[in-house]
C-alpha positions as CSV (number, residue, x, y, z in Angstrom):
1,M,-17.4,36.7,8.1
2,I,-20.3,34.2,7.8
3,R,-20.9,32.8,4.4
4,E,-24.0,30.8,3.6
5,I,-23.5,28.0,1.0
6,Q,-25.6,25.3,-0.6
7,A,-24.3,21.7,0.1
8,K,-24.6,18.8,-2.3
9,T,-23.8,16.2,0.3
10,V,-23.5,16.2,4.1
11,L,-22.7,12.7,5.2
12,R,-19.2,11.3,4.9
13,K,-18.7,7.5,4.9
14,H,-15.6,6.3,6.5
15,K,-13.6,3.6,4.7
16,K,-13.7,1.5,7.9
17,I,-15.4,1.6,11.3
18,D,-13.8,4.2,13.6
19,S,-12.9,2.4,16.8
20,W,-12.8,5.6,18.8
21,F,-16.3,6.8,18.0
22,L,-17.7,3.4,16.8
23,S,-18.9,5.3,13.7
24,R,-19.2,4.6,10.0
25,Y,-20.5,8.1,9.1
26,G,-19.8,11.7,10.0
27,M,-20.7,15.1,8.8
28,N,-19.5,18.7,8.6
29,I,-22.3,21.2,8.8
30,Y,-19.9,24.1,9.2
31,R,-16.5,24.8,7.8
32,G,-14.2,27.1,9.9
33,C,-14.7,27.4,13.7
34,L,-15.0,30.4,16.0
35,H,-13.6,28.5,18.9
36,N,-10.2,29.5,17.6
37,C,-8.3,26.7,19.4
38,S,-4.6,27.4,18.7
39,Y,-3.7,23.7,18.0
40,C,-6.6,22.8,15.7
41,D,-5.4,21.0,12.6
42,G,-8.5,22.1,10.8
43,R,-6.3,25.1,9.9
44,A,-4.0,22.8,7.9
45,E,-4.0,23.3,4.1
46,G,-5.2,19.8,3.5
47,Y,-8.7,20.5,4.8
48,Y,-9.2,23.3,2.2
49,V,-11.0,25.7,4.6
50,E,-11.0,29.1,2.9
51,G,-10.2,32.4,4.6
52,D,-9.2,32.8,8.2
53,F,-10.1,29.6,10.0
54,A,-11.3,31.3,13.2
55,E,-13.2,34.2,11.6
56,D,-14.6,33.0,8.2
57,V,-17.2,30.3,8.6
58,S,-19.2,28.6,5.8
59,V,-22.6,27.5,6.8
60,K,-24.4,24.7,4.8
61,I,-27.8,26.3,5.2
62,N,-29.6,23.5,3.3
63,A,-27.8,20.8,5.5
64,A,-31.1,19.5,7.0
65,D,-32.8,19.0,3.6
66,V,-29.8,17.2,2.1
67,L,-29.3,15.1,5.2
68,R,-33.0,14.0,5.2
69,R,-32.5,12.7,1.6
70,E,-29.3,10.9,2.6
71,L,-30.9,9.3,5.7
72,D,-34.3,8.3,4.3
73,P,-34.2,4.5,3.9
74,D,-36.8,4.6,1.1
75,R,-34.3,6.7,-1.0
76,K,-31.2,4.6,-0.5
77,R,-30.0,2.0,-2.9
78,K,-27.9,0.3,-0.2
79,S,-28.6,0.0,3.6
80,F,-26.4,2.0,5.9
81,K,-23.7,0.2,7.8
82,K,-24.6,0.0,11.4
83,G,-22.8,2.3,13.9
84,F,-22.9,5.6,15.6
85,I,-23.1,8.8,13.5
86,I,-20.9,11.7,14.3
87,V,-22.7,15.0,14.1
88,G,-19.9,17.4,13.5
89,G,-16.4,17.0,12.1
90,G,-12.8,17.8,12.1
91,V,-13.1,21.3,10.4
92,S,-15.6,22.7,12.9
93,D,-17.1,22.1,16.3
94,S,-20.8,21.4,15.6
95,Y,-21.7,23.6,18.6
96,H,-19.5,26.6,18.0
97,P,-21.2,30.0,18.3
98,V,-22.8,30.1,14.8
99,E,-25.0,27.2,15.9
100,K,-26.9,29.5,18.2
101,E,-28.4,31.2,15.3
102,Y,-28.7,28.5,12.6
103,E,-29.5,25.5,14.8
104,L,-28.3,23.1,12.1
105,T,-26.9,20.6,14.5
106,R,-30.2,20.5,16.4
107,K,-32.0,19.9,13.1
108,A,-29.5,17.1,12.3
109,L,-30.2,15.5,15.7
110,E,-33.9,15.7,15.1
111,L,-33.4,13.6,11.9
112,M,-31.2,11.1,13.8
113,D,-34.1,10.8,16.3
114,E,-36.7,10.4,13.6
115,Y,-34.8,7.7,11.7
116,R,-33.5,6.1,14.9
117,Y,-29.8,6.4,14.4
118,P,-27.4,6.2,17.4
119,V,-25.2,9.3,17.7
120,H,-21.8,10.1,19.3
121,M,-21.3,13.8,19.8
122,L,-17.9,15.4,20.4
123,T,-17.7,19.0,21.3
124,K,-16.0,21.6,23.5
125,S,-19.2,23.6,23.8
126,T,-21.7,23.5,26.6
127,L,-24.3,24.7,24.1
128,I,-25.0,21.0,23.6
129,K,-27.0,21.1,26.8
130,R,-29.7,23.0,24.8
131,D,-30.4,19.7,22.9
132,I,-30.8,17.5,25.9
133,D,-34.5,16.7,25.0
134,I,-33.5,15.2,21.6
135,L,-30.4,13.4,22.9
136,K,-32.5,11.8,25.6
137,S,-35.0,10.7,23.0
138,I,-32.2,9.2,20.8
139,N,-30.7,7.5,23.8
140,L,-34.0,5.7,24.5
141,K,-34.6,4.7,20.9
142,S,-31.1,3.7,19.9
143,R,-28.2,5.3,21.9
144,A,-26.4,8.6,22.5
145,I,-22.9,9.2,23.7
146,V,-21.8,12.8,24.5
147,S,-18.0,13.4,24.7
148,F,-16.2,16.6,25.4
149,S,-12.6,17.3,24.3
150,F,-10.0,18.8,26.7
151,S,-6.3,19.6,26.5
152,S,-6.3,20.0,30.3
153,V,-8.6,21.0,33.1
154,D,-6.7,24.2,33.7
155,D,-9.0,27.2,33.1
156,Q,-6.1,29.7,32.7
157,L,-4.3,27.6,30.1
158,S,-7.6,27.1,28.3
159,R,-8.0,30.9,27.9
160,I,-4.6,31.0,26.3
161,F,-4.7,28.1,23.9
162,E,-8.5,27.7,23.3
163,P,-9.8,31.2,23.8
164,G,-13.3,30.8,22.2
165,V,-14.6,27.8,24.2
166,P,-16.3,27.4,27.6
167,S,-13.8,26.7,30.3
168,P,-12.8,23.2,31.3
169,T,-14.7,23.7,34.6
170,E,-17.9,24.4,32.6
171,R,-17.2,21.4,30.4
172,L,-16.8,19.1,33.4
173,E,-20.0,20.4,34.9
174,A,-21.7,19.6,31.5
175,I,-20.5,16.1,31.8
176,R,-22.0,15.8,35.2
177,Y,-25.2,17.2,33.8
178,F,-25.5,14.7,31.0
179,K,-24.6,11.8,33.3
180,A,-27.4,12.8,35.6
181,Q,-29.7,12.6,32.6
182,G,-28.7,9.0,32.0
183,I,-26.4,9.6,29.0
184,S,-23.0,8.0,28.7
185,C,-20.2,10.5,28.5
186,G,-16.5,10.4,27.5
187,M,-13.5,12.7,27.7
188,F,-11.3,13.1,24.6
189,L,-8.1,14.2,26.3
190,L,-6.5,15.4,23.1
191,P,-4.5,17.1,22.1
192,V,-2.3,17.1,25.1
193,I,0.0,20.1,24.5
194,P,3.7,19.1,24.8
195,Y,5.5,20.8,27.7
196,V,2.3,22.7,28.6
197,T,-0.4,20.2,29.6
198,D,1.5,16.9,29.5
199,S,3.2,16.8,32.9
200,P,2.3,14.0,35.3
201,V,0.8,16.4,37.7
202,R,-1.5,18.1,35.1
203,L,-2.5,14.8,33.6
204,E,-3.4,13.3,37.0
205,E,-5.4,16.4,37.8
206,T,-7.4,16.0,34.6
207,V,-8.0,12.3,35.1
208,R,-9.0,12.8,38.7
209,K,-11.5,15.5,37.8
210,A,-12.9,13.4,35.0
211,S,-13.4,10.6,37.5
212,E,-15.2,12.9,39.9
213,V,-17.9,13.9,37.3
214,G,-18.4,10.3,36.2
215,V,-16.9,9.9,32.7
216,D,-17.3,6.4,31.2
217,F,-14.0,6.5,29.3
218,I,-11.1,8.7,28.4
219,I,-9.5,8.6,24.9
220,F,-6.1,10.1,25.0
221,G,-3.9,11.5,22.3
222,G,-1.0,13.8,21.5
223,M,-0.9,16.9,19.3
224,T,-0.3,16.9,15.6
225,L,1.5,19.9,14.1
226,K,1.4,20.1,10.3
227,T,3.7,22.3,8.4
228,G,2.0,25.4,7.1
229,R,-0.9,27.5,8.5
230,Q,-1.5,25.2,11.5
231,K,2.1,25.1,12.7
232,D,2.7,28.8,12.1
233,H,-0.4,29.8,14.0
234,F,0.3,27.5,17.0
235,M,4.0,28.4,17.3
236,N,3.1,32.1,17.4
237,I,0.8,31.4,20.4
238,L,3.3,29.1,22.0
239,T,6.2,31.6,21.7
240,K,4.1,34.3,23.4
241,Y,3.3,31.8,26.2
242,D,6.9,30.6,26.7
243,P,9.6,31.5,24.1
244,Q,11.9,28.8,25.4
245,L,9.6,26.0,24.3
246,S,10.3,26.5,20.5
247,A,13.6,24.7,20.8
248,K,12.0,21.7,22.5
249,Y,9.3,21.5,19.8
250,S,12.0,21.4,17.1
251,L,13.3,18.2,18.7
252,I,10.0,16.3,18.9
253,Y,8.3,17.6,15.7
254,Q,10.3,16.5,12.7
255,E,8.7,17.1,9.3
256,N,6.3,14.3,8.4
257,K,3.1,14.0,6.5
258,W,0.8,13.6,9.6
259,G,2.5,16.2,11.8
260,S,3.0,13.7,14.5
261,A,5.4,14.0,17.4
262,S,8.4,11.6,17.7
263,E,7.7,8.0,18.8
264,K,9.9,8.5,21.8
265,Y,7.8,11.5,23.0
266,D,4.5,9.8,22.2
267,G,5.6,6.7,24.1
268,S,6.6,8.8,27.1
269,I,3.2,10.4,27.6
270,H,1.3,7.2,27.0
271,S,3.4,5.6,29.8
272,I,2.1,8.3,32.1
273,I,-1.6,8.1,31.1
274,G,-2.0,4.3,31.3
275,P,-1.3,4.0,35.0
276,L,-3.4,7.0,35.8
277,L,-6.5,5.5,34.0
278,K,-6.0,2.3,36.0
279,K,-5.6,4.2,39.3
280,Y,-8.9,6.0,38.7
281,G,-10.7,3.1,37.1
282,I,-11.4,4.7,33.7
283,P,-11.2,2.7,30.5
284,P,-9.2,4.1,27.6
285,R,-11.8,3.2,25.0
286,V,-15.6,3.0,24.8
287,S,-16.7,-0.2,26.7
288,L,-18.3,-3.1,24.9
289,G,-21.7,-2.6,26.6
290,L,-22.2,0.7,24.8
291,F,-21.9,-0.8,21.3
292,T,-22.2,-4.5,21.2
293,D,-25.8,-4.4,20.1
294,I,-25.2,-1.6,17.5
295,L,-22.4,-2.8,15.3
296,D,-22.6,-5.6,12.8
297,Q,-20.5,-8.8,13.2
298,N,-17.5,-7.7,11.2
299,D,-17.3,-4.3,12.6
300,R,-17.6,-5.6,16.2
301,V,-14.6,-7.9,15.6
302,I,-12.6,-5.0,14.0
303,V,-13.3,-2.7,17.0
304,L,-12.5,-5.4,19.6
305,L,-9.2,-6.3,17.8
306,E,-8.2,-2.6,17.6
307,H,-9.0,-2.1,21.3
308,I,-7.0,-5.2,22.2
309,D,-4.1,-3.8,20.0
310,Y,-4.2,-0.5,21.9
311,L,-4.5,-2.1,25.3
312,L,-1.5,-4.4,24.6
313,R,0.6,-1.5,23.4
314,M,-0.2,0.4,26.5
315,K,1.3,-2.5,28.4
316,G,4.4,-2.2,26.3
317,T,3.6,-5.4,24.4
318,S,4.0,-5.6,20.6
319,S,0.8,-6.5,18.8
320,S,-0.4,-7.5,15.3
321,F,-4.1,-7.2,16.2
322,G,-4.4,-3.8,14.6
323,Y,-3.1,-5.2,11.2
324,A,-5.5,-8.1,11.5
325,A,-8.4,-5.6,12.1
326,Y,-7.4,-3.6,9.0
327,S,-7.4,-6.8,6.9
328,I,-10.9,-7.7,8.1
329,S,-12.1,-4.2,7.2
330,Q,-11.2,-4.9,3.6
331,L,-13.4,-8.0,3.4
332,K,-16.6,-7.8,1.4
333,E,-18.1,-10.9,3.0
334,S,-19.2,-11.7,6.5
335,L,-16.7,-13.4,8.8
336,S,-19.3,-16.1,9.6
337,D,-19.5,-17.0,5.9
338,L,-15.8,-17.7,5.8
339,H,-16.0,-20.8,8.1
340,V,-12.6,-22.5,8.1
341,D,-10.8,-19.8,6.2
342,I,-10.6,-17.1,8.9
343,E,-7.0,-18.0,9.7
344,K,-6.1,-17.4,6.1
345,I,-6.9,-13.7,6.2
346,K,-3.8,-11.7,5.9
347,G,-2.3,-10.9,9.3
348,V,-4.7,-13.2,11.2
349,G,-3.2,-16.7,11.7
350,K,-4.0,-19.3,14.2
351,T,-3.9,-17.3,17.5
352,I,-5.9,-14.3,16.3
353,G,-8.1,-16.5,14.3
354,S,-9.2,-18.4,17.5
355,I,-9.9,-15.1,19.2
356,I,-12.0,-14.0,16.2
357,R,-14.0,-17.2,16.5
358,E,-14.5,-16.6,20.2
359,I,-15.9,-13.1,19.4
360,L,-18.2,-14.5,16.7
361,D,-19.5,-17.1,19.1
362,N,-19.8,-15.0,22.3
363,G,-19.8,-11.4,21.2
364,T,-16.6,-10.9,23.2
365,C,-13.4,-12.8,24.2
366,K,-11.4,-13.5,27.3
367,L,-8.4,-11.5,26.3
368,Y,-10.5,-8.4,25.7
369,Q,-12.3,-8.8,29.0
370,Q,-9.0,-9.3,30.9
371,L,-7.3,-6.3,29.4
372,F,-10.4,-4.1,29.8
373,S,-11.2,-5.2,33.3
374,S,-7.7,-4.3,34.4
375,F,-8.8,-0.7,34.4
376,S,-11.5,-1.5,36.9
377,S,-14.1,-4.2,37.3
378,E,-16.8,-1.7,38.2
379,I,-17.6,1.9,37.3
380,K,-20.3,3.9,39.0
381,G,-22.2,0.8,40.0
382,R,-22.1,-0.8,36.6
383,T,-19.7,-3.3,35.2
384,Q,-17.7,-2.0,32.2
385,L,-18.9,-4.7,29.9
386,E,-22.6,-4.4,30.8
387,A,-25.0,-2.5,28.5
388,P,-26.5,0.8,29.8
389,P,-30.1,0.8,31.0
390,T,-31.7,1.8,27.6
391,R,-34.1,0.0,25.3
392,P,-32.7,-2.6,23.0
393,F,-31.3,-1.1,19.8
394,D,-34.0,-1.0,17.1
395,P,-32.2,-0.7,13.7
396,V,-35.3,0.7,11.8
397,A,-33.2,2.6,9.3
398,F,-30.7,-0.1,8.7
């Protein structure tokens, strides 16, 4: 059932910069999703999606009007923080089938284009190809990144666990299409389904095919399974697929707030993906060249520290860079205004402080470059740290 509703707000401001999407703002235009992915945590009670998640969809029919008011720089008391805007959200794919009729995502993109905001799109739907004209315009004025999410590249498994979406083969071809149009593309390889899509053979097949179509990065993650509607629905699908897997799931999914798998399991799959990304020369995060001219000073430091933290952990090295990044996200002043006091920030200290100063002076640091370049010094004829061939970012709306 489709239910049309009036929205009071559309944009959501994040408490800190998101180092996966490089975003400060996101939006949910729809609630509920006809893609019906078995593992989607949008079903979880905490998201407050009413009715049957895969059948009852709420449509914010006034989303474009509300969004225009929220984006218009002449109506804002405070300037927006710089960063990509995510068009879509965690409780619905912005290109699920309802979008064909309402075109609210397209209208949102038209506003992003008008006000010159960079966008990062994440979808499972090839319907996004419809909006190539607007995305190319945004890419020229500011920047656009198009990412597709996968649990594997196996079409048969996709029909079982994500029955309402285009096949992985179609999604891979869509990546090839956008790359040919000059738009940077990523793969969000998440969630990887335990004991279904997480074997070394399946993971290598996925990374290899991603490399063949030219992805710029792969962001990898496991599956959360929250007690309640999400877990009940998924386990029903899983049991039909393979009844013997239920016992294995009870070992790796203990009851916790976030529905996360055990650290031991999580570590095991990350130990597989790291070497594969190096083998095929694909970074595990968005490269600096795609965002260095878009983020403000503090947020650039936060993102680089969080990327360093992740890259060190992939190598099996403990790291406090993530905690330092969080502490910086709580600052109200610019790092450059702190001068000699950077080392006094909680969790920073002398070593990380010197790296922060290096980033402030140079826009990057040797440690980041060394860690990042270990995945490959060159991708598709362009160095990983080099900006794409678009016009300089023009922050009109900021």
